[in-house]
C-alpha positions as CSV (number, residue, x, y, z in Angstrom):
1,M,0.0,0.0,0.0
2,R,2.9,2.3,0.6
3,R,3.9,2.2,-3.1
4,H,0.3,3.2,-4.0
5,C,0.4,6.2,-1.8
6,L,3.2,7.7,-4.0
7,E,1.0,7.4,-7.1
8,I,-2.1,9.4,-5.8
9,I,-3.4,11.8,-8.4
10,Y,-6.8,12.7,-6.8
11,R,-8.3,12.7,-3.3
12,N,-12.0,13.1,-2.4
13,L,-13.7,13.4,1.0
14,H,-17.5,13.3,0.9
15,W,-20.6,12.1,2.8
16,L,-22.9,9.2,1.9
17,P,-26.5,8.8,3.3
18,N,-26.8,7.7,6.9
19,S,-23.8,9.7,8.1
20,M,-21.1,7.7,6.4
21,L,-17.9,9.8,5.7
22,V,-16.0,8.5,2.7
23,Y,-12.3,9.1,1.8
24,E,-11.3,8.1,-1.7
25,I,-8.0,8.4,-3.5
26,R,-7.5,7.8,-7.2
27,L,-4.2,6.1,-8.2
28,Q,-2.2,6.7,-11.4
29,E,-3.2,3.2,-12.6
30,G,-6.8,4.5,-12.8
31,Y,-8.5,2.7,-9.9
32,W,-9.6,4.1,-6.5
33,M,-9.0,3.1,-2.9
34,R,-11.9,3.8,-0.4
35,W,-12.2,4.1,3.4
36,L,-15.4,4.7,5.4
37,Q,-16.1,6.1,8.8
38,D,-19.5,5.8,10.5
39,W,-20.7,9.1,12.0
40,S,-24.3,7.9,12.7
41,E,-23.8,7.8,16.5
42,G,-21.9,10.1,18.8
43,V,-21.7,13.3,16.7
44,G,-21.5,16.1,19.1
45,T,-21.9,13.8,22.2
46,G,-18.3,13.5,23.1
47,V,-18.3,9.8,22.1
48,V,-15.2,8.6,20.3
49,M,-15.8,8.2,16.6
50,S,-15.5,4.9,14.9
51,P,-12.2,4.1,13.2
52,W,-11.7,4.4,9.4
53,I,-12.4,1.1,7.7
54,F,-10.6,0.3,4.4
55,R,-13.4,-0.9,2.0
56,G,-11.1,-1.9,-0.8
57,F,-10.2,-1.0,-4.4
58,I,-12.6,0.2,-7.0
59,P,-11.4,-1.2,-10.3
60,R,-11.0,1.0,-13.3
61,P,-13.8,-0.5,-15.4
62,Y,-16.3,0.9,-12.9
63,M,-15.0,4.4,-13.2
64,M,-15.8,6.8,-16.0
65,E,-13.1,9.1,-17.6
66,N,-13.7,12.8,-16.8
67,E,-16.7,12.0,-14.7
68,H,-16.4,15.2,-12.7
69,E,-15.8,17.4,-15.7
70,I,-19.0,16.2,-17.5
71,G,-21.1,16.4,-14.3
72,W,-21.8,12.7,-13.9
73,R,-23.5,11.7,-10.7
74,H,-24.1,8.4,-9.0
75,A,-27.6,7.0,-9.1
76,P,-29.7,7.7,-6.0
């Protein structure tokens, strides 16, 4: 994984429904790595947040070239 961290070309931090925080990085090879953190409980209560969980690699065939530039959005 250390080798991959040197090949990062894009980073993204965003929210999914149900208070899931997502961190994604796009690698030079064209695929993504994704981590999730559950914020559904404890926000603002002083409770320690859950750890980041590595969800895996998203292979290139599932990603679209220039998806952000053309305004593509995930289906609801």
